[in-house]
Structure formats: C-alpha cells, structure tokens
C-alpha atoms as an extended CHARMM CRD file, in Angstrom:
* protein
*
       136  EXT
         1         1  MET       CA              3.2670000000       69.6120000000       46.8850000000  PROA      1               0.0000000000
         2         2  LEU       CA              2.2210000000       70.9490000000       50.2600000000  PROA      2               0.0000000000
         3         3  ARG       CA             -1.3610000000       69.9700000000       49.5210000000  PROA      3               0.0000000000
         4         4  ARG       CA             -0.3290000000       66.3820000000       48.7390000000  PROA      4               0.0000000000
         5         5  ALA       CA              1.7050000000       66.1500000000       51.9680000000  PROA      5               0.0000000000
         6         6  MET       CA             -1.2470000000       67.4750000000       53.9860000000  PROA      6               0.0000000000
         7         7  ARG       CA             -3.5800000000       64.9150000000       52.3900000000  PROA      7               0.0000000000
         8         8  PHE       CA             -1.1180000000       62.1430000000       53.1680000000  PROA      8               0.0000000000
         9         9  LEU       CA             -0.8030000000       63.2290000000       56.8080000000  PROA      9               0.0000000000
        10        10  LEU       CA             -4.5830000000       63.5060000000       57.1930000000  PROA      10              0.0000000000
        11        11  PHE       CA             -5.0800000000       60.0940000000       55.6470000000  PROA      11              0.0000000000
        12        12  THR       CA             -2.4020000000       58.5760000000       57.8990000000  PROA      12              0.0000000000
        13        13  LEU       CA             -3.9740000000       60.1550000000       60.9590000000  PROA      13              0.0000000000
        14        14  LEU       CA             -7.4120000000       58.7800000000       60.0320000000  PROA      14              0.0000000000
        15        15  VAL       CA             -5.9940000000       55.2990000000       59.4800000000  PROA      15              0.0000000000
        16        16  LEU       CA             -4.2020000000       55.3620000000       62.8140000000  PROA      16              0.0000000000
        17        17  MET       CA             -7.3190000000       56.5860000000       64.6370000000  PROA      17              0.0000000000
        18        18  ALA       CA             -9.4600000000       53.9370000000       62.9900000000  PROA      18              0.0000000000
        19        19  GLY       CA             -6.8840000000       51.2840000000       63.8320000000  PROA      19              0.0000000000
        20        20  ALA       CA             -6.8020000000       52.3640000000       67.4620000000  PROA      20              0.0000000000
        21        21  ALA       CA            -10.6090000000       52.2900000000       67.6820000000  PROA      21              0.0000000000
        22        22  PHE       CA            -10.6710000000       48.9050000000       66.0010000000  PROA      22              0.0000000000
        23        23  ALA       CA             -8.0380000000       47.5120000000       68.3670000000  PROA      23              0.0000000000
        24        24  GLN       CA            -10.1440000000       48.4910000000       71.3860000000  PROA      24              0.0000000000
        25        25  ALA       CA            -13.3770000000       46.9890000000       70.0290000000  PROA      25              0.0000000000
        26        26  PRO       CA            -13.8530000000       43.2590000000       70.7040000000  PROA      26              0.0000000000
        27        27  LEU       CA            -13.8550000000       41.2080000000       67.5300000000  PROA      27              0.0000000000
        28        28  LEU       CA            -16.2030000000       38.5200000000       68.8300000000  PROA      28              0.0000000000
        29        29  PRO       CA            -18.8520000000       38.5790000000       71.5170000000  PROA      29              0.0000000000
        30        30  PRO       CA            -17.8740000000       36.8830000000       74.7840000000  PROA      30              0.0000000000
        31        31  ILE       CA            -18.3970000000       33.1320000000       74.8700000000  PROA      31              0.0000000000
        32        32  THR       CA            -20.9790000000       31.9140000000       77.3480000000  PROA      32              0.0000000000
        33        33  ALA       CA            -21.1390000000       28.4570000000       78.8200000000  PROA      33              0.0000000000
        34        34  PRO       CA            -23.6840000000       26.1430000000       77.1490000000  PROA      34              0.0000000000
        35        35  SER       CA            -25.5530000000       25.7490000000       80.4390000000  PROA      35              0.0000000000
        36        36  ALA       CA            -26.1880000000       29.4950000000       80.5040000000  PROA      36              0.0000000000
        37        37  ILE       CA            -27.9960000000       29.3710000000       77.1660000000  PROA      37              0.0000000000
        38        38  SER       CA            -31.6590000000       28.5010000000       77.5510000000  PROA      38              0.0000000000
        39        39  PRO       CA            -33.4700000000       27.1690000000       74.4600000000  PROA      39              0.0000000000
        40        40  THR       CA            -36.8610000000       28.0860000000       75.9690000000  PROA      40              0.0000000000
        41        41  LEU       CA            -38.2880000000       31.0620000000       77.7360000000  PROA      41              0.0000000000
        42        42  PRO       CA            -38.0890000000       30.9120000000       81.5380000000  PROA      42              0.0000000000
        43        43  ASN       CA            -41.8100000000       30.2050000000       82.0070000000  PROA      43              0.0000000000
        44        44  GLN       CA            -42.0770000000       27.6870000000       79.1480000000  PROA      44              0.0000000000
        45        45  ALA       CA            -41.5860000000       23.9500000000       79.4220000000  PROA      45              0.0000000000
        46        46  ALA       CA            -39.3440000000       22.3020000000       76.8710000000  PROA      46              0.0000000000
        47        47  ALA       CA            -41.2970000000       20.5530000000       74.1280000000  PROA      47              0.0000000000
        48        48  PRO       CA            -40.8490000000       16.7840000000       73.9190000000  PROA      48              0.0000000000
        49        49  ALA       CA            -38.7820000000       15.5000000000       71.0060000000  PROA      49              0.0000000000
        50        50  PRO       CA            -40.8700000000       14.2610000000       68.0990000000  PROA      50              0.0000000000
        51        51  ALA       CA            -40.9510000000       10.5070000000       67.5670000000  PROA      51              0.0000000000
        52        52  ALA       CA            -39.3490000000       10.8590000000       64.1270000000  PROA      52              0.0000000000
        53        53  ALA       CA            -36.2950000000       12.5470000000       65.6820000000  PROA      53              0.0000000000
        54        54  VAL       CA            -35.3750000000        9.3040000000       67.4490000000  PROA      54              0.0000000000
        55        55  ALA       CA            -34.0690000000        7.2770000000       64.5270000000  PROA      55              0.0000000000
        56        56  ALA       CA            -34.2350000000        3.5110000000       64.4600000000  PROA      56              0.0000000000
        57        57  PRO       CA            -30.8850000000        1.7230000000       64.4700000000  PROA      57              0.0000000000
        58        58  VAL       CA            -29.4240000000        1.0650000000       61.0460000000  PROA      58              0.0000000000
        59        59  THR       CA            -29.2670000000       -2.5680000000       60.0520000000  PROA      59              0.0000000000
        60        60  ALA       CA            -26.8590000000       -4.1650000000       57.6190000000  PROA      60              0.0000000000
        61        61  ALA       CA            -29.8280000000       -4.7250000000       55.2840000000  PROA      61              0.0000000000
        62        62  ASP       CA            -30.6480000000       -0.9900000000       55.2920000000  PROA      62              0.0000000000
        63        63  MET       CA            -27.0680000000       -0.1360000000       54.4290000000  PROA      63              0.0000000000
        64        64  ARG       CA            -26.9100000000       -2.8650000000       51.8050000000  PROA      64              0.0000000000
        65        65  ALA       CA            -29.9700000000       -1.4160000000       50.0420000000  PROA      65              0.0000000000
        66        66  VAL       CA            -28.3480000000        2.0340000000       49.8570000000  PROA      66              0.0000000000
        67        67  MET       CA            -25.0370000000        0.5540000000       48.7050000000  PROA      67              0.0000000000
        68        68  GLU       CA            -26.6870000000       -1.4800000000       45.9450000000  PROA      68              0.0000000000
        69        69  GLN       CA            -28.6740000000        1.4690000000       44.6590000000  PROA      69              0.0000000000
        70        70  ARG       CA            -26.0870000000        4.2470000000       45.0430000000  PROA      70              0.0000000000
        71        71  CYS       CA            -22.5580000000        2.8180000000       45.2400000000  PROA      71              0.0000000000
        72        72  LEU       CA            -22.2630000000       -0.5640000000       43.5560000000  PROA      72              0.0000000000
        73        73  VAL       CA            -22.8500000000        0.9820000000       40.1490000000  PROA      73              0.0000000000
        74        74  CYS       CA            -19.1920000000        2.0640000000       40.1900000000  PROA      74              0.0000000000
        75        75  HSD       CA            -17.6580000000        0.0070000000       43.0210000000  PROA      75              0.0000000000
        76        76  ASN       CA            -18.4380000000       -3.6300000000       42.1820000000  PROA      76              0.0000000000
        77        77  ALA       CA            -16.4880000000       -6.7550000000       41.2530000000  PROA      77              0.0000000000
        78        78  GLN       CA            -16.2840000000       -5.8340000000       37.5640000000  PROA      78              0.0000000000
        79        79  MET       CA            -15.7030000000       -2.0760000000       37.8800000000  PROA      79              0.0000000000
        80        80  GLN       CA            -13.6910000000       -0.7540000000       40.8060000000  PROA      80              0.0000000000
        81        81  GLN       CA            -13.5310000000        3.0250000000       40.4230000000  PROA      81              0.0000000000
        82        82  LYS       CA            -10.4400000000        4.4320000000       42.1810000000  PROA      82              0.0000000000
        83        83  ASN       CA             -9.5640000000        0.8550000000       43.1570000000  PROA      83              0.0000000000
        84        84  VAL       CA            -12.4850000000        0.6880000000       45.6370000000  PROA      84              0.0000000000
        85        85  ALA       CA            -14.7590000000       -2.3510000000       45.6360000000  PROA      85              0.0000000000
        86        86  LEU       CA            -17.7560000000       -2.5560000000       47.9760000000  PROA      86              0.0000000000
        87        87  HSD       CA            -19.6310000000       -5.6120000000       46.7000000000  PROA      87              0.0000000000
        88        88  THR       CA            -19.0080000000       -7.9170000000       49.6940000000  PROA      88              0.0000000000
        89        89  PRO       CA            -19.6100000000       -7.3410000000       53.4160000000  PROA      89              0.0000000000
        90        90  GLU       CA            -15.8910000000       -7.7900000000       54.0860000000  PROA      90              0.0000000000
        91        91  LEU       CA            -14.9010000000       -5.1400000000       51.5240000000  PROA      91              0.0000000000
        92        92  LEU       CA            -17.5460000000       -2.7740000000       52.8700000000  PROA      92              0.0000000000
        93        93  LYS       CA            -16.2360000000       -3.2440000000       56.4230000000  PROA      93              0.0000000000
        94        94  GLN       CA            -12.6780000000       -2.6470000000       55.1870000000  PROA      94              0.0000000000
        95        95  GLN       CA            -13.7300000000        0.6180000000       53.4860000000  PROA      95              0.0000000000
        96        96  ALA       CA            -16.2400000000        1.7230000000       56.1690000000  PROA      96              0.0000000000
        97        97  LEU       CA            -14.3110000000        4.8240000000       57.2480000000  PROA      97              0.0000000000
        98        98  SER       CA            -13.8000000000        5.9700000000       53.6650000000  PROA      98              0.0000000000
        99        99  VAL       CA            -17.4590000000        5.3570000000       52.8320000000  PROA      99              0.0000000000
       100       100  TYR       CA            -18.5390000000        7.3910000000       55.8510000000  PROA      100             0.0000000000
       101       101  GLN       CA            -16.1550000000       10.2560000000       55.0580000000  PROA      101             0.0000000000
       102       102  GLN       CA            -16.8620000000       10.4100000000       51.3360000000  PROA      102             0.0000000000
       103       103  VAL       CA            -20.6490000000        9.9940000000       51.5750000000  PROA      103             0.0000000000
       104       104  SER       CA            -21.6670000000       11.6850000000       54.8260000000  PROA      104             0.0000000000
       105       105  VAL       CA            -18.9360000000       14.0940000000       55.8490000000  PROA      105             0.0000000000
       106       106  LEU       CA            -17.4680000000       15.4250000000       52.5960000000  PROA      106             0.0000000000
       107       107  LYS       CA            -20.4910000000       14.5540000000       50.4180000000  PROA      107             0.0000000000
       108       108  LEU       CA            -18.1780000000       13.8700000000       47.4700000000  PROA      108             0.0000000000
       109       109  MET       CA            -19.6090000000       10.4670000000       46.6370000000  PROA      109             0.0000000000
       110       110  PRO       CA            -21.3570000000        9.5230000000       44.4990000000  PROA      110             0.0000000000
       111       111  MET       CA            -19.3000000000       11.6580000000       42.1440000000  PROA      111             0.0000000000
       112       112  ASN       CA            -21.3940000000       14.6550000000       41.0760000000  PROA      112             0.0000000000
       113       113  ASN       CA            -24.2830000000       12.8720000000       42.8300000000  PROA      113             0.0000000000
       114       114  ALA       CA            -24.6200000000       10.6980000000       39.7320000000  PROA      114             0.0000000000
       115       115  THR       CA            -26.9380000000        8.2140000000       41.4550000000  PROA      115             0.0000000000
       116       116  GLN       CA            -29.0110000000       10.9420000000       43.1740000000  PROA      116             0.0000000000
       117       117  ILE       CA            -28.3140000000        9.8970000000       46.7630000000  PROA      117             0.0000000000
       118       118  THR       CA            -30.6570000000       11.6990000000       49.1610000000  PROA      118             0.0000000000
       119       119  ASP       CA            -29.8240000000       13.5020000000       52.3870000000  PROA      119             0.0000000000
       120       120  ALA       CA            -31.7810000000       10.8210000000       54.2620000000  PROA      120             0.0000000000
       121       121  GLU       CA            -29.5370000000        8.1500000000       52.7400000000  PROA      121             0.0000000000
       122       122  ARG       CA            -26.4350000000       10.1590000000       53.6470000000  PROA      122             0.0000000000
       123       123  ASP       CA            -27.7900000000       10.3640000000       57.1990000000  PROA      123             0.0000000000
       124       124  LEU       CA            -28.3500000000        6.6060000000       57.1610000000  PROA      124             0.0000000000
       125       125  VAL       CA            -24.6880000000        6.1100000000       56.2300000000  PROA      125             0.0000000000
       126       126  ARG       CA            -23.6840000000        8.4030000000       59.1110000000  PROA      126             0.0000000000
       127       127  ARG       CA            -25.8380000000        6.4800000000       61.5950000000  PROA      127             0.0000000000
       128       128  TRP       CA            -24.4710000000        3.1860000000       60.2040000000  PROA      128             0.0000000000
       129       129  TRP       CA            -20.9110000000        4.3870000000       60.8880000000  PROA      129             0.0000000000
       130       130  GLU       CA            -21.8250000000        5.6290000000       64.3720000000  PROA      130             0.0000000000
       131       131  ALA       CA            -23.4100000000        2.2350000000       65.1270000000  PROA      131             0.0000000000
       132       132  GLY       CA            -20.0910000000        0.5250000000       64.4400000000  PROA      132             0.0000000000
       133       133  ALA       CA            -20.5900000000       -0.1300000000       60.7010000000  PROA      133             0.0000000000
       134       134  PRO       CA            -22.4070000000       -3.4710000000       60.9660000000  PROA      134             0.0000000000
       135       135  VAL       CA            -22.2620000000       -5.5540000000       57.7900000000  PROA      135             0.0000000000
       136       136  ARG       CA            -24.0940000000       -8.6870000000       58.9520000000  PROA      136             0.0000000000
C-alpha cells in the first residue's frame, strides 16, 4: 500500500513539474512582420517572375469551354443535379459564387472528380471569379 502511494506521489510530482516546464515554454515562435522576412539573401537580387506566372485574363469563352466539358454533363437543361443548371450565361452568372466555391475552394465538384477536371481548370475558375465572373 505504501509503495502504491509513493508511486502515485512520484507520478503526480513528475506531472506537475512537466506541466510547469511546459507552461513556461512558448508554444509558437514569435510572429515577425512580413517586411522583416527576406525571400532572398542580402547580397542577391530578386529573380524576375517568369512569364507564365502572369496569367492572361479569363474570357467568357475560356470559362464556357471548361463548363461544357466538366460541368454541363450534370448541370444542363435536361438534368439539373441538386437543382443547379448552368447551361445559359444568365444561370452561370446566378450560380457564379457557388461554382467558384465548389470547384476552386472546396474542390467538391465535379463529384468524385467524375469529369477529371484539372488543377489548371480549377485555377481558371478561380481567376474567372476574381475577374468578376464574366459570362459574355
């Protein structure tokens, strides 16, 4: 009995000591201002951005091509999965926020990626939304 009580006291003491040490240690490193972080070494010049990094603006025709290939299989005039139709420019404009969220942000559509949408096409949808979701 005495042995069990001693073990319990020792264990409690170790837990309390560990807790005290843990409480004094910072959980996260201090946050520095973004301007203090340098992406290059001090004696290096920053490399120019590659031409491919500057994406061309998304046109309604670009978006239409992605929609026809990836979305209109399930969201057309005849079949409106989850009561969403995207077969006209007006319907696409009406559902623009949902399209952006489901395709680019959450990556839930197409369901189970049934139409094999690519990351580049998801990025195109994101840029389309950021450009104001033009449909004409």
